[in-house]
N, C-alpha and C positions, 0 to 999 in steps of 0.2 A: 392382403398385405404382402409386399415383396419378401421373399424368403433369402437370407444371407447364409450360405453354405462357407465351409472353409476355404474351398477353392475360389468362391466369389470374393471372399476377404482378401486372399492372397493377391487376385486380380487387382483390386482396388490399391492394395499398398504398392505392388510392384508394376503397376501400369499396364493393364490390359486395356488398350484404347476404347473397345466397345463398351467396357464396364465402367471406366473412368468417365466417358462421355456421359454416360448415363447418370453415374452417381455424384457428379460434380454439381448437379443442380443448377444447370444453366436453363432455368425455367424459362418457359414461354413468357412469363409475366415479368421477368427481370429486365429493366430499363437496359442495363449493361451486361449482355449475356456473356461476353468474354470474361469479365472479372466477377460477377454476380452481385446482387443487391440483397439487402435485407428483406425476408419474406413479408415483413410488416413492421409498421412503425414502431409496435408494442415492443417486437424483440430487440430494436435498437435502443430504445429508451431502457428496457430492463437490463441489457447488457451495459449500457453506460453507467446506470445506477450501481449494477453489481461491481463494475470496476472502480468507480469513485468511493463507494462505501467500502471501506477497508477495516482493518485491524485498528487504525489509529482513530477511527471514530467511537470506537469502544473502550480502547485501554489508554488513550491519552486525553481526549477531550474533556471527559469528565473531571479528570485530575486538574487540567489546566483551570477549568471553571472555578472549582473551589479554591485553588491557590491564587487566583486573580480577582478575587473580590466577589465570588460567587454571581448571581445574576447580573452584576454590573459588567461582567466580562463578555456579556452577550452584546453589549453596545458596540465596543471596538471589532468584535468578532464578525457581526453582521455588517459593520461598516467596511470592513476589510473585504468582505465578500463582494459588496456591491462595487467598490472601485478597483479591485485587484482580482479576485477570483472569477467573477462572472464575466469581466471583459476578456480575460486571457483564455478562459474556456471557450468563449465565443469565437475568439480569434482562431484558436487551434481548430475548432469544429469546421470553420469556414475554409481554412486552409487545406484540410484533407478533402473535404466535399467537393470543392471546386474542381481539383484535378483527378480526383478518384485514385489517389496514390498514397502509399505509406510514408513515414516520416523522412526516408531518404530521398525518394524521387520528387517529393514536394518542393525541395530545393533546387529544383530546375528553375524555379522563380529567380534565384540569385545562386548561380553556379558556385561563386566563391565561398559561399557558406554552407555547401553540401556536407562539409564536415560535421555541422551541427547535427544534422540528421543521423549520421553514423554513430555520433558521439551519444545520442539518445538511444539508439539500439544497444550500444555497449553498456550503457547505465541499466538498461531494461534488463539485458542478459544477466549482469551481476545480480540485480535485484532478484529476478525470478529464481535464482540458484538457492539464496538464503530466505526468501519469502516462503518457498514451498517446504524448507525445513521447519519454519515455525507452524505451517500447517501441519506438518508430520507430528510435531509436538501435540498439538491439540487431538490429532487422530489418536495418538497413544493414550492420551488422557481420556478420550472417549471410549476406548476399549477398556481401559482400566475402570471406568464407571460401572461396569457390568458386574459390580461386587457389592455384598453388603456384609459388614458395613464398608464405607469407602477405604481403601488401603492407607489413605493418608490422614484418617480420622484419628489415629493414636500411634505411638510409638512402638513399632514392631522390631523384629530381629534385625532390620536394615538401618535401624537408627544408632547414633552414637550417644555417648554420656551427656552431650548437650542438648538432646531432645527432651522438650517437656512441653506440655499444653499450658502450664503456668510457670511464672517465672521461679527459678532455682533459689532458694534462700539459705545460706549457711551462717553459722554463729561463730564469731571470732572470739575464740577461748584462749586466753593466754597466747595470743599470736598464732593459733592453729585453727584453721577453719574446719568446722565440723558440720556435716550436714544433717538435717532433721534433729538438731540437738534438744535433748531432755536430761534433767538430772534431778532425782528426788522430786519427780512430779511438777519441776518448775521449768518454765520455758525461757528462751534465751531473752536477755534484755534487749529493748528495742535499739538501744545504741550500738549493741554489737551486732546487729543483723546485718549481712552484706547480700545485696542480691547479684546473683552470678547471672550474666547474659545467656538466654537459652534459645534454641531454635525451635519453632513450631513444627508439629510432625508434618504438615505440607509442605514446609521449607525443605525439611530434611528429605522428604519424599522426592522432591524436585531435583534436589542436588545429588542425592546419593542413588537414586533408582531411575527416575526418567533420564537424567543427564549422565550419571555416573561421573560427574565432573571432576576434571583433574585440578591440578595446583595452579595451572597457567597455561598460556598459549605454547610455551617451549615444552610442555608436557603432553604430548599429543594422546598417547595411549592408542588401545585398539578401537576398531569400529564398534559402537553401540548397536547391536545387531537388530534390537527391536525398534530402534528409531530408523536404521537403515531400511528395514522391511516396510516401515510406515511412509518413508520417502518415496520408496518404489511404489507402493499403492496410490500415493497421491500423484505421481507422474503418469501412472496407467490411467488414472481416472481422467487427467487433464487431456491426455492424448486421445482417450476415447470420445471425450466431449468436443475436441477440435478435428477429428479426423476427416470431417468434410468443411472445416473452417467455419464461417458463420452460419452456415446452413444448418449444421449440427448443434453447435453452441447456442444459437438463437432458440432451439427447442429446450436446451438443459435451462436456460435461464429463467423460464417460466417458474421453475421450482426454486432455482438457488438463490434468485434475486428477491423472492417474495417470503420464503419460508424463515428467514432470520427475523423478520417482523412479528411474525407469529410467536416465535420463540420470546423475543423481548417483551412482547405484550403479555404472555404467560407469566414471564419472570417478574415483571412489573406488578402484575395483579396479585401474585404470590408475595411478592416483597412488601406491598404497602400494607398487608394484612398482618405483619409481624410486629411484635413489640420493638420499639426502638427504630423503625423504619422512618418516623417523622423527623427524628434527630438527624437521620442520615441525609434525607432529603432537604432539610434546612441547611445542613452543613454544605451541600452541594449547590444550592441556589443561593444561599445566603439568606437568613430569616429577615435581616436588615442588610441588603447589598451594601458592600463597603464601596461607596462611589469615589472615595478618595484614591482608590487604586488606580483610577483613570488618569491620575495625574504622573503615574510611573511610566517611564518609557519601556520598561520590560514588559509591561502588559501589553502594549500595542505590538511589540516585536513577537511575543507569544501568539497573539491573535493573527498576525500576518503570516506567521509560519505554518500555524494550524490551517489556516484558510488555503495556503498554497499547496501544501503536501496533501491534505486531504482530498482535494480535487485532482490529484495526480497529474498536475501540470508539468510539462517538461519531459515526460517519458516517451511521449509519442503514442500514447495509447488513445488518447482523444482523437488525434488525427487519423489514426489507423481505422477506428471504429466508424467515424464520420466518412471515410473514405468509401465505405459501401452503401451509403444513402443514395437515394435518387437524386438528380441534379438540382431539382426544383423543391427539394425538401427544405421547410422552414426551420433552420437548425436555431434560430433565435429562440423560439418557443421551446425546444428540446433543452437548450442551454439553462433557460430559467426553471424549467422543471427538475432537471437531474441536479443543478447546485442547490436549489431550496430543499429538495429531498434529502440531499447529502447532509445539509445543515441541520435539517429537522432531525434526521437519524441520530446525529451526535448527541442533540439535546435529549432526544426520547430515550436513548440508551443510558445516559447518565442518570436518569430516574431509576431505572432498572437496578443499575450497579449500586447506586448509593443507598436505596432503600434496604437492601440486603447487607450492605456494610454498616449501615446503622443498626441492624439487628445484632450483627457480629459485636460490634462495640458495645451495645446494651448487654449481651451475654457475658462478656468479660470485665463489663463496669469501666471501660476505659472511654477517652474522647474519640470521637469518629476520626480526627486527624491522626491519631496514632495506628490506625489500621489502614489508611487510605494510601495507596501506592499507584504508579503508573507502569505501563508497560509490562514486562514479563512478570514482575512482583504482583501486580495486579491480577493477571489472567492465570497464572499457574501457581500462585502461592496464596494470596489474601481472599480471593473468590472461592477458590476450592475449599479453603478452610470455612468459610462462612457457609457453604452448602452443607458441610457436614453437621451444622446445628440445625437443620431443617427435617422435618418428617419426611420419610421416603426420600431421603438424600440421594440416592443412585439416580432416582428419576430426574431431579433438578440438575445433578451433574451431566448426566447424558444430554439433556436438552441445552444446557449451556454450551458444553463443548461441541456439540452438533452445530450450534450457532456459529461459533468461532470457526470450526472447520469449513462450513460452507461460506462464510463470508470472506475468508481467505482464498479459498478455491475460485471463488468468482472473479476476483482481483487477478488471480494467477491465470485464468484463462485468456484475459486480455494481454498480459505480459508475454505470454507465449504466442498469441496472435500477432503482436508487433514483430517478432522476430521472423515468424514465416511469411507474413505478407511482404516484409521487407525484402526477403530473399526471392519471392516469387515476382514481385514487381520489378527486381533488378535483372532477373533473367526470365522473362515471361515465356518466351518460347521454349525454352528447356525444361523448366520447371512447372509449367501451368498446369500439366495433368499428374503432377507428383506430389500434390499437396499433402496427401496422407502419409506418403514416404518422409516428407520433409518434416512433418509435425512429429512423427514417431522417432526420427533421428535427433531431431531437436531435443525432445524429452529423454532420449537415452544419454546424450552428451550431457546435458544439465543434470542427470542423475548422478552420473560418475563425478562431475565436478562438484557436486554437493556433498560426496562421501566425507571430506574433511570436515564438514560442518555437522556430521553425525558421529565423530569420535568423542573421546572423553573431553577433549579440548573444543568441541564443536561451537559450545556457545559463545566462546571468545571470538571465533571466527565470523560468527553471526553478527555480533556486535560491532566487530572491525569493519565489515562491510556496510553494515547500516549506517555507521557513523560517518564513514569516509565518503562512500560513493552515493547513497542516497539522502545526501544533505544539501550543502551548499553548491556542488556541481550543478545540481538542477537549477538553481537560481541563475548560474551563468548561462546555461542553456536558455532559459526563458528570457533572459536580457538580451541574448544575440538574436533570439527568435523576434522579438518585438523591433529590434533595431534594423534587422535585415528586411522585414515586412514593411515597416513605416517610414524608415529613413532611407533606405537603399532601394527597394522596389517602389516604394511610394505608398504612402497610406491611401491617396485619394485612387490610385490605381486599384489598390486592394478593395477599396469601397465599391469602385466600378465592377470589379470581379464578382463581389457579394451580392450586388444589385442584379447580376444577371441570373443568379439563383432565387432570391427571394423578392425580387421587383424594386421598382424606384421607391425610395424613401425621401423624406423632406430633409432639408438642411438641418433643421432643429434635432431630428432624429439622430442623425449623424454627428451632432455636435458634441454629445455626451461621450459616444464611442471614440471619437477623435481625441479628446481630452484624455481619456482613460488609456488608449494605445499609445499616443504619443508622449505623454507626460506622466500622468499619475502612476499607471501600473509600473513602467520601467524605473520610476524613481523609486517607488516602494521596494521593488527587487533589488536596487542598488544599494539602498540604504539597509536592508536586511542582509543583503551579501557581505558588505563591509562590516557590519556589525558582527556577523557570524564569524568572520575571520579574525576580528579583533579579539573576540571572547572565546576563541576556540580553546577548548580544554581537551588534552588526550583522553581517550575513552577508558574507562574501567569497569570492571565488573564487581560490584561491591567493594571490597578492599583490595582486590587483585589488580596489580598495575601491569600493563603491557610492556613486554621487552622492547628495546630501542629497534631491533630488527622488525618487530610487529609492526610498529608505527611507521617505519619506513616502507614496509609493503602496503600499509593503507594509503600512504601517499603515492606510491606507484600505481595502485589501482585507479586513483584518481587521474593521475598523468596518462595512464592508458587509455582511460575514457575520453579526456579531454584532447589528448594529442592528435586525434584525427581532424580537430579543427583547422590547426596551421599545417599540418600535412597535406590535407586535400586542397586548402587554398593555394599552396606552393605548386602541387601538382597541376591544378587547373590553369595557373598562371603560365607553367611551363609548356603546357598542351595548346595554349592559345597562340595565334599568329599576330605578326606585326611587332611594332615597338612596345615598350613597357607600358606606355599610356594606352595604346589601343587594346594591349592585352588587358589591362586592368579595367578599362571601360567595357571589354567583351565579357568578362566573368562578373561584372556587377550587372549585367544587363540580362533579362530573362532568356533562356536558350529557345532554340525553335521547338522544343518539346514542351514548353509551358502552356498549357491550354486545357479546356475541359476534354475529358477523355473521348466523348463521341461526338462525331462531326456535327451532329443536329443541334449541338448547344453551343457551338463556337461562334456562331454569328459573324458580324462584319469584323469585330475586333480581333478575331482569331481566325478568319477564314484564310 
């Protein structure tokens, strides 16, 4: 086995050509030795699954299922997967694999829209900042789980007077509230009992210990150092996994893409053996699914949004990972495998989540609906509280937060890979042998940009970026992507390009994909986009409202991401030659650099 000394590591980072040439893994077996390929099909599939399967599969899908009629929700969900999710995923896979380039250079196909690729990279950069902060939260909880009892199992010295495992009841005696009232061995009359809202120990721990949350966005406070150190460790692990690009991350995903399924299975087996688990599962699936929910438009919108975001369409990640495939790889098979595994994971995780929430509801004597939440509330408040009710609770807590940590880390790998691939593709001669340095610098810069998210107001920044940047702007990018490919470049030309990779297919085969690419998928994106904008509500955190300047900053982040589209379009028009019509025609036609990366794959069409 090759030995890596400190000097060798420094040579790799700061580019000693002899070492870099050896360590870039320009394998003899690579079809594209200049850029590199996946070592095996398995590494690509696992990397794509790791990217697509994210935190939303665990903390959002189960909640949407029970909210929208239980098992009945699977009907619109899988329908949206077939008519929107799979076609767009296949489209982006073909896009990247054909020219073996990242999301910016792929738009040599339509130079006028190259700003779409840059906008994707900007959105990805923003998401990679706060997404790693969420991973840092899970890492902190993972470390905190190595205690018995779990620190959020009871109200300790960090809790305030509102902390209680059970509701706080007071007695209204002549207009004065008295807690735990008794007089002459008599109890308070039922009509005089007033229940005071209380916070559970897990909620108090989340707010006062983990986050040390301030009163609002304008109350920044100091950096929460335990979160900052966890964030630093997360970026160190990401940089280490990506130090050689796909050649190193492809090895890591053998563990990171598979281990979460082992944990989910363990939690499911443990969960179904608990009292009350059946109630939780029936609540999740709907013992009698409410089919009438299918008549509500909101259900279909939720299904479309969950399908779109869970497959990470519009980020440029699918295009980036596919760009390292061999030219003749059958990406259609890969698309079907990844999208179905992604959907199956969402359903599978829901059973593990709700079986234990059912036990929690049974323990407190409450309906499951009163303990079920989504997002941060589910992962960092409700589920940790449920785990405290299990025997050997630290073990289950360690497994759960290790799973959350790894699921998030897997997606973060690809987010960072999008950034480094785009930079290296833009300046191949200068940066080709500096991948390690680019990766480390990217992680360092993103770490410092993430520090505001680990202050006492950090959770407000995380929600602000998530609500504004990682929401409807992605629908705009996907809509422009399908428009550029199908209506400007030409869907038939794109199909011919795809057939150069996977071979000739029948007219009937392409009829379905034409229907989806030209009409169905763009229409769904447009409807959801318009609906999202019409029903847009300013983000909040619980009862905390955002200041006006905070909302303005959110819109500025959106503008900064999308502004590249018109700016680059104007720049391309100015650089073109001839009359305005000739310039427009020029930038709407493929550039001379739009072709398969290797000469041997260009054939007569691109010779």
